[in-house]
C-alpha positions in Angstrom: 17.8 -17.3 -9.4 14.9 -16.0 -7.4 12.5 -13.7 -9.1 11.6 -10.7 -7.0 8.5 -8.6 -7.3 8.3 -4.8 -7.0 5.4 -2.5 -6.9 5.8 0.1 -9.8 5.1 2.8 -7.3 7.0 5.6 -5.7 6.5 3.9 -2.3 8.9 1.1 -3.6 11.5 3.4 -5.0 13.6 3.9 -1.8 13.6 0.3 -0.7 14.7 -1.1 -4.0 17.2 1.7 -5.0 20.4 0.1 -3.7 19.2 -3.4 -4.5 18.6 -2.7 -8.2 22.2 -1.2 -8.6 24.1 -3.8 -6.5 22.6 -7.1 -7.2 21.9 -9.5 -10.0 18.4 -10.4 -8.8 15.6 -10.6 -11.6 13.0 -8.0 -10.6 9.5 -8.0 -11.9 7.4 -4.9 -11.8 3.7 -5.0 -11.3 0.7 -3.6 -9.4 -0.1 -4.7 -5.9 -3.1 -6.7 -7.3 -1.1 -8.2 -10.1 1.8 -9.0 -7.5 -0.7 -11.1 -5.3 -1.7 -13.3 -8.3 2.1 -13.7 -9.4 3.0 -14.8 -5.8 0.1 -17.1 -5.5 0.8 -18.8 -8.8 4.6 -19.2 -8.0 5.5 -17.1 -11.0 7.6 -15.0 -8.6 9.2 -16.1 -5.5 9.3 -13.0 -3.2 7.5 -9.8 -3.2 5.4 -7.2 -1.3 1.7 -8.2 -1.5 -1.4 -6.3 -0.4 -1.9 -6.9 3.3 -5.5 -8.0 2.8 -4.4 -10.7 0.4 -1.8 -11.9 2.9 -4.2 -12.2 5.9 -6.8 -14.0 3.7 -4.2 -16.4 2.4 -1.8 -16.6 5.2 -2.1 -20.5 5.5 -0.3 -20.6 2.2 2.2 -17.7 2.6 5.1 -16.8 4.9 6.1 -13.1 5.6 9.5 -11.4 6.0 10.8 -8.1 7.3 10.1 -5.7 4.4 6.8 -4.0 4.5 5.1 -0.8 3.4 3.4 0.8 6.4 2.2 4.1 7.6 3.2 5.3 11.0 0.1 7.8 11.1 -0.8 9.6 7.8 0.1 7.8 4.6 -0.3 10.6 2.1 -0.8 8.0 -0.8 -4.1 6.4 0.3 -6.7 9.1 0.4 -10.2 9.9 -0.5 -10.4 13.2 -2.5 -13.2 15.4 -3.4 -14.2 18.4 -5.5 -16.5 19.2 -2.8 -15.8 21.2 0.4 -17.4 18.7 2.8 -17.3 15.0 3.0 -20.8 13.9 2.9 -22.8 10.5 2.7 -22.8 10.5 -1.0 -21.1 7.5 -2.9 -17.4 7.1 -3.1 -15.8 6.1 -6.4 -13.2 3.3 -5.8 -10.3 2.3 -8.1 -10.2 -1.4 -9.1 -6.5 -1.3 -8.3 -7.0 -1.5 -4.7 -7.4 -4.6 -2.5 -6.1 -3.6 1.0 -7.1 0.1 1.0 -10.8 -0.5 0.0 -11.3 -2.9 2.8 -9.5 -0.5 5.1 -12.1 2.0 4.0 -14.8 -0.4 4.8 -13.4 -0.9 8.4 -13.1 2.8 8.9 -16.6 3.3 7.5 -17.9 0.5 9.8 -16.2 2.1 12.9 -17.4 5.6 11.9 -21.0 4.7 11.2 -20.6 5.9 7.7 -23.1 4.8 5.0 -21.4 5.8 1.8 -22.0 3.5 -1.1 -18.7 2.2 -2.7 -18.9 2.5 -6.6 -16.1 0.5 -8.3 -14.4 1.6 -11.6 -11.8 0.3 -13.8 -10.0 3.5 -13.8 -7.4 4.4 -11.2 -7.3 8.2 -12.2 -9.0 10.6 -9.9 -10.3 12.7 -12.6 -12.2 9.8 -14.1 -13.4 8.5 -10.7 -14.9 12.0 -9.8 -17.0 12.2 -13.0 -19.7 10.2 -11.4 -19.2 10.5 -7.7 -18.4 13.5 -5.4 -15.6 11.6 -3.7 -13.1 9.1 -4.8 -10.5 6.6 -3.1 -7.3 6.8 -5.0 -4.0 5.0 -4.1 -0.4 5.0 -4.9 1.1 7.6 -7.4 -2.3 8.6 -8.5 -3.2 9.6 -5.0 0.0 11.7 -4.7 -0.9 13.6 -7.9 -4.7 13.8 -6.9 -3.8 15.4 -3.6 -2.2 18.2 -5.5 -5.4 18.9 -7.6 -8.3 18.0 -5.2 -9.4 18.4 -1.6 -8.2 15.6 0.5 -11.2 14.6 2.8 -9.8 11.4 4.3 -6.2 10.1 4.7 -6.7 6.4 5.4 -3.5 6.0 7.3 -4.4 8.9 9.6 -7.9 7.7 10.2 -6.5 4.1 11.1 -4.1 5.6 13.5 -6.8 7.7 15.2 -8.8 4.5 15.5 -6.1 2.2 16.8 -3.0 4.1 17.6 -1.1 1.7 15.5 0.7 1.8 12.0 -1.3 0.5 9.0 0.5 -2.0 7.0 -0.5 -1.7 3.4 2.0 -4.3 1.9 4.1 -7.0 3.4 6.9 -9.2 1.8 5.8 -12.8 1.3 6.6 -16.0 -0.5 4.8 -19.3 -0.7 5.6 -21.5 2.4 7.6 -23.8 0.1 9.9 -21.1 -0.8 12.8 -19.8 1.4 13.5 -16.1 0.4 15.3 -15.2 3.6 18.6 -14.1 1.8 16.6 -11.9 -0.5 14.8 -10.3 2.3 18.2 -9.6 4.1 19.4 -7.9 1.0 16.3 -5.8 0.7 16.6 -4.8 4.4 20.2 -3.6 3.7 18.8 -1.7 0.7 16.3 0.0 2.9 19.0 1.0 5.4 21.3 2.4 2.6 18.4 4.4 1.2 17.4 5.9 4.5 21.1 6.8 5.2 21.5 8.3 1.7 18.1 9.7 1.3 19.4 12.9 -0.4 20.7 10.9 -3.4 17.4 8.8 -3.4 15.3 11.9 -3.4 17.3 13.5 -6.1 16.8 10.6 -8.5 13.2 10.1 -7.5 12.5 13.9 -8.3 13.9 13.4 -11.8 12.1 10.1 -12.3 8.6 11.1 -11.1 8.8 14.8 -11.8 7.8 15.7 -8.1 9.1 18.2 -5.7 12.1 17.1 -3.7 10.6 18.5 -0.4 7.5 16.3 -0.9 9.3 13.2 -1.8 11.6 13.4 1.3 8.5 13.9 3.6 6.9 11.0 1.8 9.7 8.5 2.2 10.0 9.5 6.0 6.4 9.0 6.4 6.5 5.5 5.6 7.8 2.6 7.6 9.6 -0.3 5.7 10.4 -2.8 8.5 7.9 -5.1 10.2 8.6 -4.2 13.7 6.5 -5.2 16.8 4.1 -2.2 16.4 3.7 -3.0 12.5 2.9 -6.6 13.4 0.3 -5.5 16.0 -1.2 -3.1 13.4 -1.6 -6.1 10.9 -3.0 -8.2 13.5 -5.5 -5.6 14.4 -6.5 -5.0 10.7 -7.1 -8.7 10.4 -9.1 -8.8 13.6 -11.4 -5.9 12.5 -11.8 -7.4 9.1 -12.9 -10.6 10.5 -15.1 -9.1 13.1 -16.9 -7.1 10.4 -17.2 -10.1 8.1 -15.0 -8.3 5.4 -12.7 -11.3 5.0 -15.5 -13.9 4.6 -17.6 -11.7 2.1 -14.8 -10.4 0.0 -12.4 -13.4 -0.2 -14.0 -14.5 -3.4 -12.7 -11.1 -5.0 -8.9 -12.3 -4.6 
């Protein structure tokens, strides 16, 4: 039986909702950074992995149809602040991020921003903001933070303004020696079911995550879950810009 990875985040709730109730697949829950290690070591066979990890290791990996991408704004990858204005002071960055921090580096490079990035072991906005005026937060913590602090940058929105393309934050992958096509087909079916029955999915998510139905429905509809041609172009553009700015070469050793 193939072991399937799942991000333990709200953004994976809709894609996996039907699958978890209608298949016997073994599902392993992990953070995006942990998932990259699990895939790379062969401990799991198929999972979404951070896009920066994929483009850095694509000689060893194959990709599939499932992804986590933003069409324009993303809502869950944001820089928040207790200040009214976004200035050039340092930005605290959660250590949980792999793709988002390098997307921030690309955006900063394109915008001519000089903010220092200060890494922290914490993923919580309240902890990150103790020492810096601004903080990059991702996933569920970003969703909570946007309800408490001022959002000064939505990285999906910034990327779309720069490129006119979706930003792919996670892409389903396996080692090249593994064929996970059937699992991917099941997950695509699960995504289709989730979108067709979004009322049920939102209702369950509201209970599980204790968040407003209206926001969760908006969030689920904000994301794209299929690697179409525009998502593929967005991923290729991200790789191109990371390579042009030297980000892949400089930061590959962090993987």
